[in-house]
C-alpha positions in Angstrom: 106.6 6.3 -103.7 102.9 5.9 -104.1 101.3 4.7 -100.9 98.7 1.9 -101.0 95.9 4.2 -99.8 96.7 6.6 -102.5 95.8 3.9 -105.1 92.5 3.3 -103.5 89.2 4.5 -104.8 88.6 6.5 -101.7 91.7 8.5 -102.2 90.8 9.3 -105.8 87.3 10.1 -104.8 88.5 12.5 -102.2 90.8 14.2 -104.7 87.9 14.4 -107.2 85.7 16.1 -104.6 88.5 18.4 -103.6 88.4 19.6 -107.2 84.7 19.9 -107.0 85.2 22.1 -104.0 87.3 24.5 -106.0 84.7 24.6 -108.8 81.8 25.2 -106.5 83.6 27.9 -104.5 84.6 29.7 -107.6 80.9 29.7 -108.7 79.7 30.7 -105.2 77.7 27.4 -104.9 78.6 26.8 -101.3 75.2 25.4 -100.3 75.5 22.7 -103.1 79.1 22.0 -102.0 78.3 21.6 -98.3 75.5 19.2 -99.3 77.9 17.1 -101.4 80.5 17.1 -98.7 78.0 15.9 -96.1 77.1 12.9 -98.3 80.5 12.0 -99.7 82.9 12.7 -96.9 80.7 11.2 -94.2 80.5 8.1 -96.4 84.3 8.0 -96.6 84.5 8.1 -92.8 85.4 11.7 -92.2 84.3 12.8 -88.8 81.6 15.4 -88.4 84.0 17.8 -86.6 86.3 17.7 -89.7 83.4 18.3 -91.9 82.3 21.3 -89.9 85.9 22.7 -90.2 85.8 22.2 -93.9 82.4 24.1 -94.1 84.1 27.0 -92.4 86.9 26.9 -94.9 84.5 26.8 -97.8 82.7 29.9 -96.5 86.1 31.7 -96.5 86.9 30.6 -100.0 89.9 28.5 -99.0 89.5 25.6 -101.4 93.2 24.6 -101.5 93.2 24.2 -97.7 90.0 22.2 -97.9 91.6 19.8 -100.5 94.7 19.4 -98.5 92.8 19.0 -95.2 90.5 16.3 -96.6 93.2 14.4 -98.4 95.1 14.4 -95.1 92.1 13.0 -93.4 91.9 10.2 -95.9 95.6 9.4 -95.3 94.8 8.9 -91.6 96.0 12.2 -90.3 92.6 13.1 -88.8 92.7 16.4 -87.0 91.0 17.3 -83.8 87.4 18.5 -84.1 87.9 21.1 -81.4 
């Protein structure tokens, strides 16, 4: 069953930028990716602690984890920033 928030523009935007994360990591463009994440995910309401965690994951080339993590945040499962 498709949840209401999965039909929203925010969900699809999060998925799109999760895919962007994969592309950027594969091309070693982490600086560009971090800049994009700062603008996009903060505008979607992702907390700064979550963003910092994602930055750590980016640097360790864990783009699948990043995508899962951010999509989880958009679904309301916001993880602790500590």
